Structures are given as C-alpha cells and as structure tokens.
KELUMSE-296603 format. One line per 2 residues: for each residue x, y, z of N, C-alpha, C. Coordinates in steps of 0.1 Angstrom, whole numbers, plus 5000, padded with zeros to 4 digits. Atoms other than C-alpha are relative to their C-alpha. Layout:
BEGIN
X,Y,Z,X,Y,Z,X,Y,Z; ...
This chain:
BEGIN
5008,4988,5000,5000,5000,5000,5009,5012,5000; 4992,4988,5000,5014,5034,4991,4997,5009,5011
5002,4990,4989,5017,5063,5015,4987,5008,4998; 5012,4993,5003,4989,5081,4997,4988,4992,5003
5011,5009,4996,4966,5051,5002,4998,5000,5015; 5001,4999,4985,4975,5051,5039,4994,5013,5005
5006,4987,4997,4968,5088,5041,4985,5001,4998; 5014,5000,5003,4935,5083,5024,4992,4992,5011
5007,5008,4990,4925,5056,5049,5000,5008,5013; 5000,4992,4988,4936,5079,5078,4990,5011,4999
5009,4988,5002,4916,5108,5064,4985,4995,5001; 5014,5004,4999,4883,5088,5061,4998,4995,5015
5002,5004,4985,4889,5074,5097,4998,5013,5008; 5001,4987,4993,4894,5110,5108,4986,5007,4997
5013,4995,5003,4862,5121,5090,4989,4994,5008; 5010,5007,4992,4842,5095,5108,5000,5004,5014
4999,4996,4986,4856,5105,5142,4995,5015,5001; 5004,4986,5000,4850,5142,5134,4985,5001,5000
5014,5001,5000,4814,5134,5125,4994,4996,5013; 5005,5005,4988,4809,5114,5156,5001,5011,5011
4997,4990,4989,4823,5143,5177,4994,5014,4996; 5008,4988,5005,4800,5169,5158,5009,5011,4995
4991,4990,5006,4829,5187,5141,4998,5000,4985; 5005,5002,5013,4810,5188,5109,5008,5006,4988
4993,4995,5012,4829,5212,5086,5013,4993,4997; 4987,5007,5002,4861,5193,5091,4998,4986,4994
5003,5013,5007,4843,5161,5079,5001,5001,4985; 5000,4999,5015,4838,5174,5044,5014,5002,4995
4986,4998,5004,4874,5185,5042,5008,4986,5000; 4993,5013,4999,4887,5151,5054,4995,4990,4989
5006,5009,5010,4863,5131,5032,5004,5003,4986; 4996,4996,5014,4872,5151,5001,5015,4996,4998
4985,5003,5002,4910,5148,5007,5003,4985,5000; 4998,5014,5001,4906,5111,5012,5000,4996,4985
5002,5003,5015,4895,5109,4975,5011,5007,4992; 4989,4994,5007,4921,5134,4964,5013,4992,5001
4988,5009,4998,4949,5112,4979,4999,4988,4991; 5001,5011,5009,4936,5083,4959,5001,5003,4985
4998,4995,5013,4935,5103,4927,5015,5002,4997; 4985,4998,5001,4971,5113,4933,5007,4987,4999
4994,5014,5001,4979,5076,4939,4999,4995,4986; 5002,5004,5014,4964,5068,4905,5010,5007,4990
4991,4993,5008,4985,5095,4889,5014,4994,5001; 4987,5004,4998,5017,5083,4904,5002,4985,4997
4998,5014,5000,5012,5045,4905,4993,4993,4989; 5007,5007,5011,4987,5036,4878,5004,5006,4987
4996,4993,5012,4996,5062,4852,5016,5002,4999; 4986,4999,4999,5033,5061,4863,5006,5013,4996
4996,4986,5002,5037,5098,4863,5007,5005,5013; 4993,4995,4989,5057,5120,4887,4993,5013,5004
5005,4987,4996,5049,5152,4907,5005,5011,4990; 4996,4990,5011,5070,5171,4881,4991,4999,4988
5010,5002,5011,5048,5156,4854,4987,5007,5002; 5012,4994,4997,5018,5168,4872,5001,5015,4999
4998,4985,5001,5031,5204,4875,5001,5004,4985; 4998,4996,5014,5041,5204,4838,4987,4998,4993
5013,5002,5007,5008,5189,4826,4989,5011,5004; 5009,4990,4996,4988,5214,4847,5003,5013,4994
4995,4987,5007,5009,5243,4833,4996,5000,4986; 5004,5001,5014,5003,5230,4798,4985,5001,4998
5015,5000,5000,4966,5224,4804,4995,5015,5002; 5005,4986,4997,4962,5260,4818,5005,5009,4989
4995,4992,5012,4983,5274,4789,4990,4999,4989; 5010,5002,5011,4958,5259,4764,4987,5007,5004
5012,4993,4996,4929,5273,4785,5001,5015,4998; 4998,4985,5002,4944,5308,4783,4998,5003,4985
5001,4997,5014,4947,5305,4745,4985,4999,4996; 5014,5001,5003,4910,5295,4744,4991,5009,5008
5007,4991,4992,4901,5322,4768,4991,4994,5010; 5007,5007,4990,4889,5298,4794,5007,5002,5013
4993,4998,4987,4896,5300,4831,5010,4989,5003; 4990,5010,4996,4926,5282,4846,4993,4990,5010
5005,5010,4991,4920,5250,4864,5010,4997,5011; 4991,5004,4989,4935,5240,4898,5004,4986,4999
4995,5014,5000,4953,5208,4906,4989,4990,5003; 5011,5009,4996,4922,5192,4921,4991,4997,4987
5009,5001,5012,4900,5199,4890,5008,4992,4989; 4992,5007,5010,4929,5186,4868,5000,4985,5003
5000,5014,4996,4932,5154,4888,4987,4993,4998; 5013,5006,5002,4895,5148,4887,4998,4997,4985
5001,5002,5014,4895,5152,4849,5008,4989,4995; 4991,5011,5004,4925,5129,4844,4995,4987,5006
5006,5013,4994,4909,5103,4868,4988,4996,4992; 5011,5003,5008,4877,5105,4848,5004,4993,4987
4995,5006,5013,4896,5098,4816,5006,4986,5002; 4993,5013,4997,4916,5070,4832,4989,4989,5003
5011,5009,4997,4884,5053,4845,4993,4996,4987; 5007,5002,5012,4867,5057,4812,5007,4990,4991
4992,5008,5008,4895,5040,4794,5002,4986,5006; 4996,5013,4994,4902,5012,4819,4989,4993,5007
5011,5006,4993,4868,5004,4833,4993,4990,4991; 5008,5010,5007,4849,4973,4823,4985,5003,5001
5014,4996,4997,4817,4989,4836,4999,5015,5000; 5002,4986,5001,4805,5023,4827,4995,5006,5014
5005,4996,4987,4789,5024,4862,5011,5007,5009; 4989,4994,4992,4823,5032,4878,5002,5015,4996
4998,4987,5004,4827,5063,4857,4988,5009,5004; 5012,4993,4996,4791,5074,4863,5000,5004,5015
5000,4998,4985,4794,5070,4901,5011,5010,5004; 4989,4991,4997,4828,5087,4902,4996,5014,4996
5003,4986,5005,4818,5117,4880,4988,5006,5007; 5012,4994,4994,4784,5121,4895,5001,5004,5014
4999,4997,4985,4796,5122,4931,5012,5009,5004; 4988,4993,4996,4831,5137,4931,4998,5015,5000
5003,4986,5001,4818,5171,4920,4991,5005,5012; 5009,4996,4989,4791,5171,4947,5009,5000,5013
4991,5000,4989,4818,5162,4973,5009,5012,5000; 4992,4988,5001,4840,5190,4961,4992,5012,5004
5009,4989,4996,4811,5214,4964,4998,5001,5015; 5002,5000,4985,4804,5203,5000,5013,5004,5007
4988,4996,4994,4841,5207,5008,5002,5015,4999; 4999,4986,5002,4841,5242,4993,4990,5008,5010
5010,4994,4991,4809,5250,5013,5006,5000,5014; 4995,5002,4987,4825,5237,5045,5012,5009,5003
4988,4993,4998,4858,5254,5040,4999,5015,4998; 5000,4986,5004,4849,5288,5025,4988,5008,5002
5012,4992,4999,4813,5298,5029,4997,5004,5015; 5004,4995,4987,4800,5318,5059,4986,4995,5002
5013,5006,4998,4771,5294,5066,5002,4989,5010; 5000,5011,4991,4761,5266,5089,5003,4987,4992
4998,5013,5006,4776,5232,5079,4996,4990,5011; 5007,5007,4989,4754,5208,5098,5002,4984,4998
4999,5015,5000,4750,5170,5105,4996,4994,4987; 5005,5005,5012,4731,5165,5073,5011,5001,4989
4990,4998,5010,4758,5180,5051,5012,4991,5003; 4989,5008,4996,4785,5162,5070,4997,4985,4997
5003,5013,5003,4767,5129,5066,5000,4998,4985; 5000,5001,5015,4763,5136,5028,5015,4999,4996
4986,5001,5004,4801,5141,5026,5006,4986,5003; 4996,5014,4997,4807,5108,5043,4995,4990,4990
5007,5010,5009,4782,5090,5021,5007,5001,4986; 4993,4998,5013,4798,5105,4989,5014,4994,5000
4987,5006,5000,4833,5095,4999,5000,4985,5001; 5001,5015,4999,4821,5060,5007,4996,4994,4987
5003,5005,5014,4809,5057,4971,5012,5002,4992; 4989,4996,5009,4839,5074,4955,5013,4991,5003
4987,5007,4997,4868,5058,4974,5001,4986,4996; 4998,5013,5005,4861,5022,4966,5002,4999,4985
4998,5000,5015,4859,5030,4929,5014,5004,4998; 4987,4996,5002,4892,5048,4931,5010,4989,5004
4991,5011,4995,4908,5019,4950,5001,4989,4990; 4999,5010,5011,4901,4996,4920,5010,5004,4990
4991,4995,5011,4923,5017,4898,5014,5004,5005
C-alpha cells in the first residue's frame, strides 16, 4: 500500500471521528481529501507519472485554457478530469465512471461549502460528505 493510500485511509477514519464528535465542517474536508489522495495515487502508480509531470501537465493544460480564453483549472480539478479519463479507458463497467463523476463534484462542492462559505455546515451535510466519499473511494481503489 502506498503512503497516499495510507493517508486516504487515515483521512476517512478522521472524517468518521469528526462526524461522531460533531465537528461537521472538518468532515467534508477530510472526506474530500481522502479521495484526492487516491486520485494522486492513480496519477503516480497507475499512470506512472511524477509530481514534476503533474506540474508540467497542469501548466500546459492551463496554457491551452488561456489560449482558448477559458479559466485556469486548479490541481484538484485537473486530477478529477485525468481520473475520469483513466476510469473511462480502463473500466469494464460504465457504472464506475458514472458513480465517480456524478459524486466527486458534489463532494467537492460540499468541501468548498464547509471550508469557504459563511454558513452553517450541519450534521446532514456532514453525513452527505461521508456518504459520497464512501461511494467514490472504493471506485478509486480499484484503479
């Protein structure tokens, strides 16, 4: 098991403990980063890329976006797009891609809500973040 997979496991364990202890905004953060760690694992170990490759590809990707007058994408959005492509090519079942794509963006939105918005992040949203990560993480672990 890679260090990133271990970190992912630790983060989901932390998310469950945080939820149990009613520290709801931190749940979304931990649940989301559990999935980010697994996407980074795919980049490094399944795609056999490096951190330098990631920086270069993101820079190239954003350079093309500037030429097309589109907004730049951050590293998380880039990893999500690359992971979607990887699952699409390597999946025997379209269901994996649909579940991943349909849920990762919702989890990302919950994390943004919890981390950046001036509002109440409650037990329901926290539970939603846990549920979404429990759908996404097993898919990512396959790849």
